[in-house]
Steps between C-alpha positions, in 0.01 A plus 500: 500500500449302178458731208353324203578610154221484245676338208377398164630146500546289195488124558867415517479227244766469230400227261854513375793672656492751218171638629581800718264606782267785412591841647321610814440855619695614803287616792599838635245557775565382856127490571388230263298212639651167603515210259635149533771365276342372178443126478622329183244357262575130437593414143253249351666169428489400137559133571793499257820329611689779325363778724677583827380745767779678689419694817783734586592829661474843346874546542578229245261670260582865573876438481462359150648160588192309386516682166823308442442168674145414396551528121821300535314225687215500249736476205689209655205295624192591299304596811289814499538685829214702648642719774319641802724770646392586856643525851655186649205445737254504211725280284525240776124515548446429130725196524328383820165508320627311196469808282864494389740229386818652640590794725811720507507712817724661762378449857691205653294466817170504313641260239603252767150508647348460154713194435417354845132518405567270204448761232826443312711208383841668522652830611807605304723797570527705180663838569524794733548870500433744783259758623588867523352787697443795269372851563484863392822662373505747791466212750283686755529216753882519479556125459734494198796275559359344815647151528195348667165483326338467842658823619396677181137392527490605863629845400238528225232420757636756746520767231146431380606501136266313264572135428323302227447128554378265232221387732440186292645219713785471253842367595614860501231606745560194719867600526409862571251410773752268665742795526239725658419222744866467597499875560195467725301731274142452375509714184141430399375719783708798384386784272825495303455135392345453154398161356481495122340159455711476184802333349857622535515720192178683583606537864825663393303737276270592789793553740665723242185710461456527877874561567489207735729216607438139402671162486554348155678203356812629327405359159171691476659817637767481231238434231308813615802717579457704183137580586526598867714719725543269800867433572612212720551613857571163668638183342717192559358424843483118531136522614414631150589176317232404243489132406288336227381137483299314237243240609288279269146453628418153638239334273418240767337770712260590217371173351216675318717775351710454183824625656775501240749327725733408217509858376549638850795272558642587159489870588671437834771293331543771238560772763777307674668370183857631455430693179193669651697586811753673274218700336391608848858592590529722194157661521524876542873540436459657157253761622599562863863394513419236761302180530151536642501147643764255627446138389485248787416159355691234691544720803312465828334763713776452757751603231317834491494535877132407541 
């Protein structure tokens, strides 16, 4: 059964990467009415060649990576980046409507389909990290240390312990739903399954308040680790790999829209440049003692086992 969480949702628009998303209250009642994931409000185009609209995932925002990369890109190029931070599905939809100049997302199958529809000019591998299954400290489903994420999810379902999904068609939710499908489980019909309709950071906050399990990208979990009590219970399963690509939007598909194709390509080139890749490699080490992302420019998906 789909439980919807009534959330006060700010529009996830960061006109610069220094703009943090506004706080949202955590729902505590299991009887709130259903609500769909919020749809992003398109950013009006200024018509300036110096403005660039980036549609990307909440994980790049919530982890703090964009707080480092976007100012660096702006300083080097003179572009002003307007960021829409949403789930991957919504980010791809923005690009497919010509409402973004470049997208940075993490759902390879959806990305391939998006490119096949002529929405992008290039698809470049940028980086990866991994997803982790996290849950309450007392681990009521008894899945801690399970080698297989599929086995762990099946045990959570059998135990009836609450599980919070993002419910926003993000790359994270697409991965999660693919795992349930492989398990032969339809979680949306179950009373223990909660859809937040929110980004990764808010979903972690909700799972923490509900003492529930959830799947998170490692970077956002690390960024929120000081605010929540949700230890990792399953990790390092190959099915939990989390890969990011950047794709400039194809201006030929939108002849009446002033797509900033030059700026979109400049941002893509910036992400895969050697010095930027080193910034990505170092990101998080000073605070967490480990990198939050692994740079992948020059590699192929087959190098990652995809």
